[in-house]
C-alpha positions in Angstrom: 49.0 -30.8 52.1 51.2 -34.1 52.1 49.2 -35.8 54.9 45.7 -34.7 52.9 47.2 -36.5 49.6 48.1 -39.5 51.7 44.5 -39.8 53.1 43.1 -39.3 49.8 45.3 -42.2 48.3 44.2 -44.3 51.2 40.6 -43.7 50.8 40.9 -44.2 47.0 42.6 -47.5 47.6 40.0 -48.7 50.0 37.0 -47.7 47.6 38.9 -49.4 44.6 39.3 -52.6 46.8 35.8 -52.7 47.8 34.7 -52.2 44.3 36.8 -54.9 43.0 35.4 -57.4 45.8 31.9 -56.4 45.1 32.4 -57.2 41.4 34.1 -60.5 42.1 31.5 -61.6 44.6 28.4 -60.6 42.2 29.7 -62.2 39.0 28.2 -65.6 38.4 30.9 -68.4 37.9 30.9 -70.9 35.3 31.1 -74.4 36.1 34.8 -74.5 34.9 35.6 -71.5 37.0 34.2 -73.3 40.0 36.2 -76.4 39.5 39.4 -74.4 38.9 38.8 -72.6 42.1 38.2 -76.2 43.8 41.4 -77.4 42.3 43.2 -74.2 43.5 41.9 -74.7 47.0 42.9 -78.5 46.8 46.6 -77.5 45.7 46.8 -74.8 48.5 45.8 -77.3 50.9 48.4 -79.8 50.2 51.1 -77.3 49.9 50.0 -75.9 53.4 50.1 -79.4 54.7 53.5 -79.9 53.4 54.9 -76.9 54.9 53.5 -77.7 58.4 54.8 -81.3 58.1 58.2 -79.8 57.2 58.3 -77.5 60.0 56.6 -79.7 62.8 56.7 -83.5 61.8 54.5 -84.2 64.8 51.7 -82.4 63.1 51.4 -85.4 60.2 50.4 -88.0 62.9 48.0 -85.6 64.5 46.4 -85.0 61.2 46.4 -88.7 60.1 44.8 -89.7 63.6 42.1 -86.9 63.4 38.4 -87.1 62.7 39.1 -84.4 59.9 41.0 -81.6 59.1 40.7 -78.1 57.6 42.8 -75.7 55.7 42.4 -72.2 54.7 44.3 -69.5 53.0 43.6 -65.9 53.7 44.8 -62.4 52.2 44.4 -59.8 54.8 44.6 -56.0 54.1 44.6 -53.5 56.9 44.3 -49.8 56.3 44.4 -47.5 59.6 41.8 -48.5 62.0 40.2 -51.6 60.4 41.3 -54.5 58.4 39.8 -57.5 57.0 40.7 -60.8 55.7 38.6 -63.0 53.2 39.6 -66.5 52.6 38.6 -69.8 51.1 39.6 -73.3 52.2 38.3 -76.8 52.5 37.4 -79.3 55.6 38.0 -83.1 54.9 36.5 -85.9 56.7 39.6 -88.3 57.2 37.1 -91.5 57.2 34.9 -90.7 54.1 37.4 -88.4 52.4 34.6 -85.9 51.6 35.6 -82.4 50.9 33.5 -79.5 52.2 34.7 -76.1 50.5 34.2 -73.1 53.1 34.8 -69.5 53.2 36.3 -67.4 55.7 35.7 -63.6 56.9 37.7 -62.0 59.5 37.8 -58.3 61.0 41.2 -57.2 62.4 40.7 -53.8 64.3 43.9 -52.2 65.0 46.1 -49.5 63.7 48.4 -50.2 61.0 48.6 -50.1 56.9 49.7 -53.4 55.1 48.9 -56.7 53.9 49.5 -60.2 55.2 49.2 -63.7 53.7 49.0 -66.7 56.0 47.3 -70.4 56.2 45.5 -71.8 58.9 45.3 -75.7 59.6 42.6 -76.9 61.8 42.7 -80.4 63.3 39.6 -82.0 64.5 40.3 -84.6 67.1 36.7 -86.2 67.1 33.8 -86.4 64.6 31.6 -83.9 67.0 34.0 -81.1 66.7 34.4 -81.7 62.8 30.6 -81.9 62.2 29.9 -78.9 64.3 32.4 -76.9 62.3 31.2 -78.0 58.8 27.5 -77.9 59.6 27.1 -74.7 61.8 30.3 -73.0 60.7 32.3 -71.0 63.4 32.6 -67.7 65.0 36.1 -67.3 66.5 36.0 -64.1 68.6 38.2 -62.3 70.9 36.5 -64.4 74.0 37.4 -67.7 72.5 41.1 -66.5 71.7 41.6 -65.7 75.2 40.3 -69.2 76.3 42.6 -70.9 73.9 45.7 -72.5 75.3 49.2 -73.1 73.5 49.9 -76.8 72.7 53.4 -76.4 73.5 52.9 -76.4 77.2 53.4 -79.8 78.9 55.3 -81.5 75.8 52.5 -80.8 73.1 53.6 -80.2 69.7 55.0 -76.8 69.0 53.1 -74.0 67.5 49.8 -75.5 68.0 46.9 -73.8 69.8 44.1 -75.9 71.2 41.1 -73.7 70.4 38.3 -75.7 72.2 37.7 -79.3 73.2 38.9 -81.5 70.2 40.2 -78.6 67.7 43.7 -77.6 67.2 45.0 -74.7 65.2 48.3 -74.0 63.4 48.9 -70.8 61.6 51.6 -70.8 58.9 52.9 -67.6 57.0 53.7 -67.4 53.3 57.2 -68.6 53.7 55.9 -71.7 55.4 57.1 -70.8 58.9 54.7 -71.7 61.8 53.7 -68.4 63.4 51.5 -67.6 66.6 47.9 -67.9 65.9 46.2 -64.6 66.0 42.9 -65.1 64.6 40.0 -63.1 66.1 36.8 -62.1 65.0 36.6 -64.7 62.4 33.7 -66.5 61.0 33.8 -69.7 59.0 30.9 -70.9 56.8 30.0 -73.4 53.8 30.7 -72.3 50.5 27.4 -72.4 48.6 29.1 -71.8 45.2 31.7 -74.5 45.5 29.9 -77.4 47.2 
């Protein structure tokens, strides 16, 4: 009887979460709401970079010398066998300082119940990698994760992951600590509402 009640509570929580997400996604935003959301993303970006530089000072030079960078804040929710992450962020061209607002969706299969908040900092070492990301978006699957290499090998910066040629990734938890990158099944694309 107790297990049945727990299952019903989990299903009710999932339905409520889906309804809230659907309502938020279908309600048109006013111009002031869109600007407030852009300001919130800018503030999150500066905080994430400050946390990264505090914990990994070498990252500041990597970001400054890069063609561009991206910062994403994600809120993950996992129930039983399937979890999901929806996040927002921005990509910045270091030469022109142009901001491109983006969104992220990630599926996380696996057992567990809980919530996790983290931020990603993507460093684009060349303009080709940056332009591909902002124009085509990304799909970051398990195969890409398996092919990625840790930058801490061979004297690189600690905690950084080389995802593909010209791209490095840091993952920061909500306390500001650098944690191992574990993004799989993620899709990044331009945010049509905020650009």
